[in-house]
C-alpha positions in Angstrom: 0.0 0.0 0.0 1.4 3.4 -1.0 1.6 5.8 1.8 2.3 9.1 0.1 3.3 10.9 -3.1 6.7 12.3 -4.0 7.2 14.9 -6.8 10.8 15.4 -8.0 12.0 18.6 -9.8 15.4 18.1 -11.2 16.9 19.2 -14.6 19.0 16.0 -14.6 16.6 13.3 -15.6 18.9 10.5 -14.4 19.2 12.0 -10.9 15.4 12.5 -10.8 14.8 8.9 -11.7 17.2 7.7 -9.2 15.5 9.7 -6.5 12.1 8.3 -7.6 13.4 4.7 -7.5 14.7 5.2 -3.9 11.4 6.8 -2.8 9.4 4.0 -4.3 11.3 1.5 -2.2 9.9 3.3 0.9 6.4 3.0 -0.3 5.9 6.4 -2.0 4.2 6.9 -5.4 6.4 9.1 -7.5 6.3 11.6 -10.4 9.3 13.4 -11.9 9.6 16.6 -14.0 12.4 18.8 -15.3 10.2 21.8 -16.1 9.0 24.3 -13.5 5.7 25.0 -15.3 4.9 21.3 -15.4 6.0 21.1 -11.7 3.5 23.6 -10.5 0.8 22.2 -12.6 1.4 18.7 -11.1 1.5 20.2 -7.6 -1.9 21.8 -8.0 -3.5 18.7 -9.5 -1.7 15.8 -7.8 -1.1 17.3 -4.3 2.2 15.6 -3.4 2.9 14.8 0.2 6.7 15.0 -0.4 8.7 17.2 -2.8 12.3 17.0 -3.8 13.8 20.2 -5.4 17.1 20.8 -7.1 18.5 24.2 -6.3 20.4 24.9 -9.5 18.1 24.7 -12.7 18.3 26.8 -15.9 14.8 28.2 -16.1 13.9 28.9 -12.5 16.2 28.2 -9.5 15.0 26.2 -6.5 14.9 29.1 -4.2 12.4 30.9 -6.4 10.4 27.6 -6.8 10.2 27.3 -3.0 9.1 31.0 -2.7 6.2 30.3 -5.1 5.3 27.1 -3.2 5.1 29.2 0.0 2.8 31.7 -1.8 0.6 28.8 -2.8 0.4 27.6 0.8 2.2 24.3 0.1 2.1 21.8 3.0 4.3 19.1 1.5 7.5 17.9 3.2 10.4 19.3 1.1 13.8 17.9 0.6 16.3 20.3 -1.0 19.0 18.7 -3.2 22.1 20.2 -5.0 25.7 19.9 -5.6 26.4 23.4 -4.3 28.4 24.0 -1.1 27.0 23.2 2.3 26.7 26.8 3.4 24.6 27.6 0.4 22.3 24.6 1.1 21.9 25.6 4.6 21.0 29.2 3.6 18.4 27.8 1.1 16.9 25.7 3.8 16.7 28.7 6.1 15.1 30.8 3.4 12.4 28.2 2.8 11.8 27.7 6.5 11.3 31.3 7.0 8.7 31.4 4.2 6.8 28.8 6.2 7.6 25.7 4.2 8.1 22.3 5.9 11.8 21.5 5.0 12.6 18.0 6.3 16.3 18.1 5.2 18.9 18.8 2.7 20.9 16.4 0.5 24.3 17.2 -1.1 24.9 15.5 -4.4 26.2 13.0 -4.9 24.0 11.4 -2.2 23.7 7.9 -0.8 20.3 6.0 -1.0 20.4 5.7 2.8 20.6 9.5 3.3 17.5 10.0 1.1 15.6 7.1 2.7 16.2 8.6 6.2 14.7 12.0 5.2 11.8 10.4 3.5 11.1 8.5 6.8 11.5 11.6 9.1 7.8 12.1 9.3 5.0 10.0 7.8 3.1 11.9 5.1 0.0 11.9 7.5 1.0 12.7 11.0 0.3 10.1 13.7 -1.8 10.7 16.8 -0.3 10.1 20.2 -2.0 6.8 20.2 -0.9 5.9 16.8 -4.0 6.7 14.8 -3.7 8.5 11.4 -4.0 12.2 11.4 -6.1 14.5 9.7 -7.4 16.6 6.8 -4.6 18.7 5.4 -7.1 21.1 4.0 -8.8 21.8 7.3 -8.8 25.4 8.3 -10.2 26.2 11.7 -12.2 29.3 12.5 -13.1 31.1 15.7 -16.3 29.3 16.3 -14.8 25.9 15.7 -12.0 26.7 18.1 -14.4 27.8 20.8 -16.4 24.6 20.3 -13.2 22.6 20.7 -12.2 24.2 23.9 -15.7 23.6 25.4 -15.5 20.0 24.2 -11.9 19.6 25.5 -10.8 18.1 22.2 -7.1 19.2 22.8 -4.8 16.3 23.8 -1.2 16.0 24.7 1.7 13.9 23.3 4.9 13.5 25.4 8.4 13.4 24.0 11.2 12.0 26.2 14.4 13.9 27.0 17.5 11.9 28.0 20.9 12.6 29.5 23.5 12.8 26.7 26.2 10.7 28.4 24.2 8.0 30.2 21.0 8.1 28.1 19.0 8.0 31.3 15.5 9.4 31.1 15.5 13.0 32.3 11.9 14.1 31.7 9.3 14.8 29.0 8.0 17.7 26.9 4.3 18.0 26.6 3.1 18.8 23.1 -0.5 19.9 22.3 -2.6 18.4 19.5 -6.2 18.9 18.5 -8.2 15.7 18.2 -10.8 17.0 15.7 -13.9 14.7 15.4 -13.9 15.0 11.6 -10.6 16.3 10.4 -8.5 14.0 12.7 -5.3 15.0 14.5 -4.4 18.7 13.9 -0.9 19.9 14.6 -0.4 23.0 16.7 0.9 25.2 13.8 -2.6 25.0 12.4 -4.4 26.3 15.4 -2.0 28.2 17.9 -1.8 31.3 15.7 -5.6 31.4 15.6 -5.8 31.0 19.4 -3.3 33.8 19.9 -5.0 36.2 17.5 -8.5 35.7 19.0 -7.6 35.8 22.7 -8.3 32.1 23.2 -4.7 31.2 24.0 -5.2 31.6 27.8 -8.0 29.0 28.1 -6.0 26.7 25.8 -2.9 27.1 27.9 -4.9 26.3 31.0 -6.2 23.1 29.5 -2.7 22.1 28.5 -1.3 22.7 32.0 -4.3 20.9 33.7 -3.8 17.8 31.5 0.0 17.8 31.7 0.3 18.1 35.4 -2.5 15.5 36.1 -0.6 13.1 33.8 2.8 13.9 35.3 1.7 13.5 38.9 0.1 10.1 38.1 2.8 8.8 35.9 6.1 10.1 37.4 5.6 10.5 41.1 8.8 10.7 43.2 11.0 10.2 40.1 12.8 13.5 40.0 11.9 13.8 36.3 11.1 17.1 34.7 8.1 18.2 32.6 8.4 20.9 30.0 5.4 22.9 28.8 5.4 25.6 26.1 4.1 29.1 26.8 2.8 31.5 24.2 4.1 35.0 24.0 0.5 36.2 24.5 0.4 34.4 27.9 3.3 36.5 29.3 0.9 39.4 29.9 -1.4 37.3 32.1 -0.4 38.1 35.6 -2.7 35.3 36.9 -0.6 32.6 35.2 1.9 32.3 38.0 -0.9 31.8 40.5 -2.8 29.3 38.2 0.3 27.1 37.6 1.3 27.3 41.3 -2.2 26.2 42.3 -2.1 23.2 39.9 1.3 22.1 41.2 0.0 22.2 44.8 -3.2 20.3 43.8 -1.2 17.5 42.0 1.8 17.4 44.4 4.3 18.4 41.7 7.4 20.4 42.8 7.7 23.7 40.9 11.3 22.8 40.2 10.2 19.8 38.2 8.2 22.1 35.8 10.1 23.8 32.9 8.3 26.6 31.1 9.6 26.9 27.5 9.3 30.1 25.4 10.9 31.1 22.2 13.7 33.7 22.3 11.6 36.3 20.4 8.3 35.7 22.4 9.2 37.9 25.3 9.7 40.9 23.0 6.0 41.7 22.5 5.8 43.5 25.9 9.4 43.1 27.4 8.6 44.9 30.8 5.5 42.9 31.6 7.1 39.6 30.5 10.1 40.3 32.6 7.8 40.8 35.7 5.9 37.6 35.0 9.0 35.4 34.3 10.8 36.8 37.4 7.7 35.9 39.5 7.6 32.3 38.0 11.3 31.9 38.8 10.8 33.2 42.4 8.2 30.5 42.8 10.7 27.8 41.9 9.7 27.1 38.2 12.4 26.6 35.7 12.5 28.7 32.4 13.9 27.6 29.1 14.7 29.6 26.1 13.6 27.6 23.1 15.0 27.6 19.5 18.1 29.4 20.7 20.1 30.9 17.8 17.3 31.3 15.4 16.4 34.9 16.3 18.1 38.2 16.5 17.7 39.0 20.2 19.4 35.9 21.6 22.1 37.6 23.7 19.8 40.4 24.8 17.3 37.9 26.1 19.9 35.8 27.9 21.0 38.9 29.8 17.6 40.4 30.7 15.5 37.2 31.5 16.1 34.7 34.3 16.4 31.5 32.3 17.7 28.2 33.7 17.9 26.2 30.5 18.8 26.8 26.8 17.5 24.6 23.9 19.7 24.3 20.9 17.5 24.6 17.9 16.8 21.5 15.8 17.9 23.2 12.6 21.5 23.1 13.8 21.3 19.6 15.3 19.7 18.0 12.3 22.5 19.2 10.1 25.3 18.5 12.7 26.8 15.6 10.8 26.6 17.2 7.4 27.7 20.7 8.3 30.9 21.9 10.1 29.2 25.3 10.5 26.3 23.7 12.4 28.7 21.8 14.7 30.5 25.0 15.4 27.4 26.8 16.2 26.2 24.0 18.5 29.5 23.9 20.4 29.4 27.7 20.8 25.9 27.7 22.2 26.7 24.8 24.6 29.8 26.6 25.8 28.0 29.9 26.2 25.2 28.3 28.1 27.4 26.5 30.5 29.5 29.7 31.1 26.2 31.3 32.3 25.3 28.4 34.5 22.5 27.1 32.3 21.5 23.5 31.4 21.7 22.7 27.7 19.1 20.6 25.8 19.5 19.8 22.1 16.3 19.0 20.1 16.1 17.4 16.7 18.5 14.5 17.4 17.8 12.1 14.6 20.9 9.9 14.4 23.6 8.3 16.5 26.2 10.6 15.2 24.5 13.7 16.4 23.9 12.2 19.8 27.6 11.2 20.0 28.7 14.7 19.0 26.5 16.3 21.6 27.8 14.0 24.2 31.5 14.8 23.2 31.0 18.6 23.6 29.2 18.2 27.0 25.7 18.9 26.1 23.4 17.9 29.0 20.2 16.6 27.6 18.8 15.5 24.1 15.5 14.9 22.5 14.5 13.9 19.0 13.1 11.1 16.8 16.3 9.0 17.2 15.5 8.9 20.9 11.7 8.7 20.7 8.8 10.4 18.8 6.1 12.2 20.7 3.7 9.5 22.2 0.5 9.1 24.1 0.5 9.5 27.8 0.1 5.8 28.4 3.0 4.9 26.1 5.2 7.6 27.8 4.3 6.2 31.2 6.0 2.9 30.3 8.8 4.2 28.0 12.4 3.2 28.5 15.4 4.4 26.5 16.1 2.0 23.7 19.4 0.1 23.7 20.1 1.5 20.2 20.5 5.0 21.8 22.9 3.8 24.3 
C-alpha cells in the first residue's frame, strides 16, 4: 500500500529517476519533471505529500520555486537537493523555512540512498496521533467558532516526547506537546491552530487546559521520580499576571514540585511586551519554576534575552542539530551555544536528534540533555508512562 506521493523537480533526468526509485522502495508513489511550469501544474493537480527540489536549474532556480510554493500555501514535506556548497544549502533551507515551508532536510549531491531514505522517513506523510492513529485533513482550516467549540468539548490532547541525559542516556523528563483531536478532520498539529488562538484571545484558556492535562498526567505517571516536565508558553500568555498563581495552584493540587516544571518560550516571544514579560517570568522563577529559552540561535535577540531574562535552560534549535553531521558550520554553532550556556550556569538541551552521530557529538561537547526522533517520537501519555530508553540509543 502506497503511503504518500513524491514529486521530483530536477533538470538532470537520471538523478530525478534515481530519487524516484529510492522513494518507491519506501512506499511512495512518484512523479518526476524537469520543467517548473509542469512542476507547478502537477503540484496543483496531484497534491504531493513530499517534494524533492534541485536548487540549480536553468529556467527557475530552486529558491524561487520554493518561494512560489510558499505563496501557494504548500504543506508538503520538502527535501532540497544540490551539488552546491554546504553553506549555500543551509542558507536555502533557512530561506524556505522562514517562508513557512516544511523542509525536512537537505541532501548534497552525490548522495547515498540511505541518506535520502532517512529523510523520507523523518515524518509519515500523514502525521500520527499520540496513540498511533492516522492524522487529519490537510485542507482543514479552523475558524473562531470551531476553536471555541473545541475548547468547550476539550478536544485538545497531549503527546509526550522524552528527554535523555546525553552521556548515560538515562530518562530525564518529558516535553508536553498539544494536538487537536478533531472529530472530523482527525489530529491537527499546533501550527494550524495556535496562531488562531493567539490572535483571537483564546490562547489563555487553551494554555490552562494544557497545564491541567500535563500536570495531572505527570503527577500520576512520574511521582517521586525527579523527572522534569516541559510545557510551552505562548508570548501572548506572558501578559497574564494570573498565570503564576494558576500554575502554582495546579502544582499544589497535584503534588508536583515547581522545580520539576520547565516553562519553555521562544527567544523572540518575550519581546512583545518586554517589561510585563520580565515581571511575570521573574515571579515564576521566584516560585521555583524553571525557564527555558527555546529555539536558541534562530532569532536576532538571543544575547539580549539571555542577559535580561532569568532562564535556567537553553535549547539548541533542531535546525542546527539535524544538520550536525553534514555541516561543520552547524557543529561550530552548537558547540558555541553549549559553551555559552554553560558559562552562564544554564542547562543545555538539544532538540532534533535524529541519528547516533548527532547524539555522540552532543555528548562529546558536554551537552546535558537531548530529544528527537532518534530517541523517541512524541507519544501518548500511556505509552510515555512505560517508555524506557532504547538500547540503540545507548
